C-alpha positions, 0 to 999 in steps of 0.5 A: 509831862513837860519834862518828858516832852522836852527831853524827847524834843531835845533828843530828836533835834540832836539826833536829826542834826547829827545823824539825819544824813544816815537816814536820807533814803528812809521814807518819811512815813517810817521816820514818822512811825518810829517817833509815834511809837516812841511817843506812845511808849514814853507818854503811856509809861509816864501816864501809868507809872510817872515821870521818873519811870518814863525817863528811866524807860527812855534811857534804857531804850536809848542804851539798848538801841545804841548797843544794838546799833554798834553790834549790827554795824560791827557785824556787817563791817560798817563803822558805827559812827561814820557809816563807812564804807558808804556803798556797803552801808547802802547795800545793807539798807537796800538803798540804791547806790548812785555812783 
């Protein structure tokens, strides 16, 4: 179980450090709910199926979410790594754009 929690901690720390600027307008409770759901899913998987299956599940979720992210961004004309053009990104996220 420690391996899974450590892996989740590393992914969350790296993710927030590198990509947190793209979630600046997201309400805190949505971010919290996302991580609570991930924890529930992965820890339940580890409890019922073992650490290996939980880590495989985590890897598959990561690949699936990254694939969807690239698809969604490209479909809407947003650069998937830079979130540019920024104004268009804000409009798609339904955030208020400050000029």
